[in-house]
N, C-alpha and C positions, 0 to 999 in steps of 0.2 A: 391771368396771371400766365394761359397760355399764351394768349396772341403775344406777350411779353415777352416771353420766352424762344416764341419764332423770334421776335422781332429781332432779341440779342443773336441771336441764331443767324441769321440772314445776313444780319449788319455785318458782322464780325467777318462771315464768309467774304461779304462783298470787298472789306479792305483787305484780306489776304488775297484774294484773287487780283486786287487793283495794285496788290506790294507785288506780286509776282511778277505784272505786266513790267512795271519802272524795273523791279531787280532787273529784270531780262535786258532792259536797254541801256540800264546806269553800268551795268557791269560787262556789258561784253568787250569792249574796249579792255580795260585793265585786264580780262579774261585774256585774252588774245596775246597779248605781251608779257605776261607772268608766268602761263600755263601754258600756252599753244595752242586754245583750246576756247574759243569765245564765249561757249556756253558752260564751263567749269564751273564758274560761281553761282550761274541758276540752278543748273542741275542738283547742286549741293543744296543750295534754300528749297529745290522742289520737295527733297525729299524731308528738308526740317517740316517744311510746311504741309504734306503729306502725312508725317507722326504726329505734330501741333493738330489738326483734322480728326483724327482716330483718337486720342486723346482727349479732345472734349467733349466727345460724343460719349467717350466711352466716362470721364466724371462727369454729365450729365444723365447718368444714370444711376449712382454711387449715393445711396441717402447722403445728405449732406451731415446730418446729426451722427452719424459715425466719427467725424474729426473732433469732437466733443473728448474720445475717450483719447484719442493720440497725440491731444496738442503739448502735450508737456514732452514727451520721446521726440516729437517732431522738432521742438523749438531746441530741445538739446543738441539731438543731429547734429541740426543746422548751423548753431551755436558750433559744436565739434566740426563741422566741414569746415567752418570761417577760421578758426583757431589752425588745422590742416591747410590751407591757406595761404594765412597770412608766413607758416613756418617753409613751407615746401613747393608753392607753388613757384614755376622760371619769371621772371620777371620780362615781361614782352610790354616793350614801348612806357620802361618808365616804371611799372606796375606789376603787383603778381595778384591778379586778378581773378586770372584762369586755371581751373585744371583737369586734367585729360587720361579719362579712364577708359578704358580700349577702345582707345582710339576715338571716344568723343570729348572734343572741348567742350566746357562751358563752365559760369560765372557761379561760384556760390550762391552768389547775391542775390540775384534771379528765385532759387531756393529759397531764402532765409527771408525775404521779403513778402513772398504768400504764407510761410508759416507762422510770421509773426503776427497778420492782420488776424490769420487761423484763432492764435492762441491767443491774443487781447481779446477778442471776440468772446469767445471761451472764457477769459478773468472776468468781463464787463458782463457778463451773463450770472455768472455766479456772487460777484462783489456789488450786484446790483441794489440791498437794502442797505448799503453803506458808502456809496461812491465818495460822500463827502470827506469822507476820514482819511487823512492823508497819511498816515501809517500802516494802517492795513488795506488802502484799496489803491489808492495811487502809488506808492513806494513799490511796491511789489512788481505792476504792471511798468513803470517806467525804470526798473532796473534792469529789464529783458530786452527795455528800448535803448537802452543805453550799451550794453552787452552785443545786442546783435549787430546797431551804426557804428557803435566805435570800431569792432573790429573789421568793420567796411570803411571806415572814411581811413583808417589807416594801412591801409594795402596800397598804396593811397586810389581811394574811389571816391573824390567829396562829392560829386551828384549825385551817385547814388546814396549813400550816406547822409547825408542833408535828405533829399525827398522820402527815402523809408522812413525819418524823423517824424516830418510833416506830415506822412500819411498816418503814421501810428498818435500823434497828439494830437489831429482831428476825428480819428477813430475813438478818443477818450472822450474827447469836448464831446462828441454827438452822442458817446457813451453814458454821460453822465456826469465825470470827472467833474470836481468844482474844477472853475472858470480860472478864480484866482492860480492855482499848481498848475494850470496850465501854461497860464502867461510866464509864469516864473520859472518855469522847465524850458518853454519856448525860447526864453532871452539867455537863458542859460546856455542851451546846443548851441543855437547860432551864434554866439560869442565863442563860444567852443571849437564848431564848425570853421570858422571863421579862421581864427587861430591855425586849425589845423590845413584848413586851406592858406594862410601864407609861409606857413612853414615847407611847404612841397616846390620847389622850383614850376612845377609846369605849369599846376593851378594858380599859383601866385603869380606866372606871367600873363596867365589868361584873363586874369581878373584885373591887373595891375594895366594892360593895355584898353581892355574895354573901358575902365574907367578915364582912361588917358584919350581914348578917342573921342568921348562925350564931352568930356574938361577944354583938352585944348585942341579939340579937331584932329587929335592925328588919325593917322592909318588903321585901320579894321583888320582885325584877323585874318591873313589872308583866306581862309577857306569861309570865313563870314562876309567877305568882299565878293566871292568867286560867287556863292550862294547868290550875294545881291543882284550881280549881273547877271545869275539865272533866271531868278526869279523877274527882274525886270523883262528879260529878252521875250518872256511867253508872253505878254500884254495880257487882251483880256481873255482871248480864245487859245493862246498858246501856241506852239511852233508845229503839235502833232506827235503821235506817239512813234518812240524813235528817231526822231528828228533834232534830239537833242546835241548842242555843241559844246554843253560845258561836263556831259560827260567823258570825254576826248581827253582825261586825263588835267583839265585843266582846275577839277572841283574836284580834293581829296577826296576821300569818305563818300565817295554822291550816290554811290548805292547802300550806305551804310546812315552815317549820321543826320548824312544831308540828302539825306534822299528826299524830301521835302521842296528841297530844290531844282530838283532834278523832274518831282512832279508840278510843279509850277511851270517851270518852263515848257513843257509838254503839253500839261492840257491848261496851262494860262487861269487867270484871275478866278473865272468860272469855275474852272477845275479846282481850286486852291479852295474855294471857297464852301463848294458841295464836300470835298473830302472833313474839314472842320465840322460839317454841317452832319457828314458818318459819328463822326465822334462826340458829335453835340444827341445824337438821337438815341448812339449806344447807354452814354450817361444817365438823358432822362429815364432811357426802359430800367437799367438798372437801379437808381436811385427810387422808380415807382415799384420795383420787386422790392427793395428794402422795405418800403414804407407800409406795403401789404402783408409781409412775414408775418406768423402769428405768433413767433417766438424771437424774444429779444436774441440770443445766439446769430439767428439767420438775417432778423435785423444789418445788423454788425456789421458780419461777414459780407451780405450783399454789396452796403455802405464801401465796406474799408476796399472790397475789387475792383466796385467800380469808381470808384475815387483813386485807386489806383491808376487805372488806365489813363483815365483822364488827363491828370497832372502830368502825367509821363508824354500823353502826347501832347500838349499845353506847351511844357519846356522845352519840348524838342524844334515845336513849330516856332519858339521867338527864340530861340539860339539860331535856326533858320535867318531869320527876320531881323538879327541884330541886335534883339531888342535884350536880351540878357547874355551874358557871359558863356563862350564854348563850353559845353559837360562832357557831350563824347557818348550821351544816352539816345538809345534807337528810338524809332514812331513808332507807335505799337502797334503791328502786323504788316506793317508795310516796309519796314528797311531790313536788309538781310540780316540775319542775325545768329548766333549759337541755337543756345538751347532759351533762349529769351522770348521767341514766341511762342514755345512749347508751353512754359511756364502761364504764362498769357493767356495761352488760350486753356490752360488744365483751371486755369480763376474763372475764366468766362463756363468751362462746364459746370463750374460749382456754381454759377450765378444760375445758369439753366433750368440745373436741381432744385436751386431754393423754390426756383417761378413754381418747378411742373407741381413739387410739392405740396406746396401752399395753396395752388388751385384742387388739389386731390382732398387739403384739411377742411378748405373753404364748402367745397362740395358735400363733404360729408356733415360739415355742422348747418348746413343751411339744408337737407336732408331730414337732420333730428330735430331742427326747429321747425319742418312743414310737419314733421311728423306730430310732434309734442301738439302744434296748434289744433291740426285733425284729431287727436284723440280728447284734447281737451273742450273742443267743439262737441264731438261725441258723447260727452259726461255731460256736459250741461245741457245737452237735447236728451 
């Protein structure tokens, strides 16, 4: 398990360092024009990265069992924060998703996602003896999912809300909830999410333009079109670090949501595949930690954190390659972002702690087994 913990730590650190390099090259032009300082956005990102690494290390030393005692207050706080965001957050780009406290701007959805994963892991362990019970097991969990995801969906933050639903329902299925309950609720939430997406003009436009591009061969979204140009320009080995042309204001959000396209242009197909492999290694290591954890809470918490990172990476890359409609979600650990990288790193720290503590538990169990065998052999002699 310690090897898995080290794999997770160094793999995450590698992705973060790669992100620093790509953000530096992707943000220099817009920084120079907007802030008269080509390093402005990079320096801002660097500060968050240093905080994120510190947070990851700190949380890797906090025993993960402690979250059991605080999961209900934490989820209540997260819901309160989402309600406050809905009522008082300033509207930016047509949505009220961000709060600013003491000069620090963040998305409460990032907090709510991690807290919901923790709370569901707690509930799934507590109700493990009657998970097929619709009224006493499924409904109490599903209510929390609906409340958290619903408050995020109506901000509006459609993509984050739908992914949180997907993460939660997958956790519940893996945790032992009846498949029939998961399937019916998934269908209901998908229809509800789709309806909400069609209500808001920006999400409706993204979906309809994507569908039109597939059915009628219509024009792709400008960002997607430029992202594909960027990826195509990279060829097999890329144009080299710092030699991207698309980051010169051709590709909007080059250092954020569409950073994978700039990465592909600079590092080429080989570099893009390598980054995907890093995410795959992180996913496999996380799943192995979940599998080897000796308690159900640790298993589900490790799975939830790992799956959430993997699905966000998959969706971001799918958007950059024009496979699904534009979502506005960052690429984990690589994109320029506010508190997203901090809470992702917090999750990684928890994952590392699960691996470390269960490694110690395994050693203790093995030592006890060895002692018992030794005592039995001495007795028999």
